[in-house]
C-alpha positions, 0 to 999 in steps of 0.5 A: 499500500503505497502512502504518499505524504503530500509536503509543502514549502513556503516563506511564513513573515512572523508567523508560525503552525499553518494548518488546516482550520477544520482538518475533519471537514478541509477539502483537499483539493488535487488532481490525480493520475491514474498509475495503471494507464498513466492517465491524468485528467485535468480535473480537481477533486476534494478529499474530506477526511470524514466523508467516506465512500463504499469501494464498488466489490469490496467491503471497504472504502475510501475518500475518493474511488474514481474509475479510471475513464480510460483502463475503466480500473477502479482506484481508490485513495484514502487519507491516512489517520492521523497524518494531518499536519502543521506548517512550522515556522522553524522549518521556513522555506524547507518542505513539511508533511501536510498530510498523508495518502493511501494511494490504490492505483491512484497517484496525485500530481497536484494540488492547490490550498483554496480556502480554509487554512489558519495560523498563529503569530509566531511572537504574539500567538495572534490567531489567524484564521479564514486563512485564502490562499487561492491566490497562494500567498497572502498577507494581515496585519498583527497589532499585538505586535505592529507587523506585517505577516504573510504566507508566499512562495508556496510550492508543493510536492508528493512523496513516497513515505514508508508506513504510516 
């Protein structure tokens, strides 16, 4: 069972602990390709931890069940339990794991962060909620320490990891 980690790299200015505001209902927007035939549709899928579907011909469930339009194979992707992480300022501008996926016949190849993030001020611990990363950057002002806060230079990659 291949486990892939969605790793995020960003420049956090005066912020830390970037993470989904509500991990249980956060929409992870990804594009996936079939590992059997290589078909990579240009359509976005979103996966949510608490939304599961039955796998046809199986007793199992997955967060994403998709039949490949090219090879007709049924593929699945499941979010690994307790794998949602946060992006820490301690490792700013380094790749950090945000979530892990158990991929069976599917491989994510693109991620769009969109909306629903939160972070906090490094010095002030001021909470910043409902951060929208649709434009791959965001800025605000931390009034407690009179400093600008921002997120920019977002980069994403998917890594194969061993085990959960």
